[in-house]
C-alpha positions in Angstrom: 126.0 90.4 111.7 123.1 92.8 112.4 123.0 93.8 108.7 122.1 97.3 108.0 119.1 98.2 105.8 121.5 99.3 103.0 123.3 96.0 103.2 120.1 94.1 102.9 119.3 96.0 99.7 122.8 95.1 98.5 122.0 91.4 99.4 119.0 91.6 97.1 121.0 93.2 94.4 123.6 90.4 94.8 120.8 87.9 94.2 120.0 89.6 91.0 116.8 91.2 92.3 115.7 94.6 91.0 114.0 96.6 93.7 111.4 99.4 93.0 109.7 101.6 95.5 106.0 102.1 94.8 102.9 103.0 96.8 100.9 99.7 97.4 97.3 99.5 98.5 97.3 96.3 100.5 100.9 95.1 100.9 104.2 96.4 102.2 106.2 94.5 99.6 105.6 92.0 96.8 108.3 89.6 95.6 107.9 88.5 92.0 109.6 85.3 90.8 111.2 87.0 87.9 113.7 88.8 90.3 111.6 91.9 90.8 110.7 93.3 94.2 108.3 96.1 94.9 108.4 97.8 98.4 106.2 100.6 99.8 108.7 102.1 102.2 106.1 104.5 103.5 104.6 101.5 105.3 107.9 100.9 107.0 107.6 103.3 109.9 110.7 101.9 111.7 114.0 100.5 110.7 112.9 97.2 112.3 109.9 97.0 110.1 111.9 97.7 106.9 114.5 95.1 108.0 111.8 92.5 108.7 110.1 93.1 105.4 113.4 92.9 103.5 114.6 89.8 105.3 111.3 88.1 104.5 111.3 89.1 100.9 114.9 88.0 100.5 113.8 84.7 101.9 111.6 84.2 98.9 114.6 84.6 96.5 117.0 82.6 98.7 114.6 79.7 98.8 112.9 80.0 95.4 109.6 79.9 97.2 106.9 81.7 95.2 103.3 81.3 94.5 100.6 82.8 92.3 98.0 85.1 93.9 95.2 82.6 93.2 97.1 79.5 94.5 95.4 77.4 97.2 96.1 78.4 100.8 98.3 75.3 101.4 100.6 76.3 98.5 100.9 79.9 99.8 101.7 78.7 103.3 104.3 76.3 102.1 106.0 79.0 100.1 105.8 81.5 103.0 107.2 79.0 105.5 110.1 78.2 103.2 110.8 81.9 102.6 110.7 82.6 106.3 113.1 79.7 107.1 115.5 81.0 104.5 115.3 84.5 105.9 116.0 83.4 109.5 118.9 81.2 108.5 120.4 84.2 106.6 119.7 87.0 109.0 119.3 85.4 112.4 121.7 82.5 112.6 121.9 80.4 115.7 125.4 81.6 116.5 124.3 85.2 116.6 121.3 84.5 118.7 123.5 82.6 121.1 125.9 85.5 121.3 123.1 88.0 121.9 121.6 85.8 124.6 125.0 85.4 126.3 125.2 89.2 126.5 121.9 89.2 128.4 119.4 89.7 125.6 117.0 86.9 126.4 113.5 88.2 126.0 111.9 88.5 122.5 111.5 92.2 122.8 115.2 92.6 123.8 116.3 90.5 120.9 114.0 92.5 118.6 115.7 95.7 119.7 119.2 94.2 119.5 118.7 92.8 116.0 116.3 95.6 114.8 113.6 93.2 113.7 109.9 93.2 114.6 109.2 91.3 117.8 106.8 88.9 116.0 109.6 88.0 113.6 111.9 87.2 116.5 109.3 85.1 118.2 108.7 83.1 115.0 112.5 82.8 114.5 112.9 81.4 118.0 110.1 78.9 117.4 111.7 77.9 114.1 115.1 77.3 115.7 113.8 75.5 118.8 110.7 73.6 117.5 111.6 73.0 113.9 115.4 72.7 114.1 115.8 71.3 117.6 118.1 74.0 118.9 118.4 74.3 122.7 119.3 77.9 123.6 119.6 76.9 127.3 122.5 74.6 126.4 126.0 76.1 126.8 128.2 76.0 123.8 
């Protein structure tokens, strides 16, 4: 799959999300529940960073996981976790991770380069698939 940045913007458009580029003081992107996303592309110094941000924000729309700025921490974390899970299921499915690993990309940094995502996103994705969903990547298919 290894979706291009342009295709990720198209995915958002397909979800009915309007995307605007704007300088932000504290965030790289903000997803609003009324199908409006603001991104500060100047904070995305690499394609991997932009892909990671877009995948995460798309996860909010895919899962419907939003919160208000003044929500309690627990509510924010629940929404962020649901958004992350939706983004991983969309942009890093098990089948593609298995294929990459079969080709020799087994370390998180290698997978990050292969899929063009931040290494931390890959590490969290591997944790999600193994610890939360019970996937064994050592098992042959």
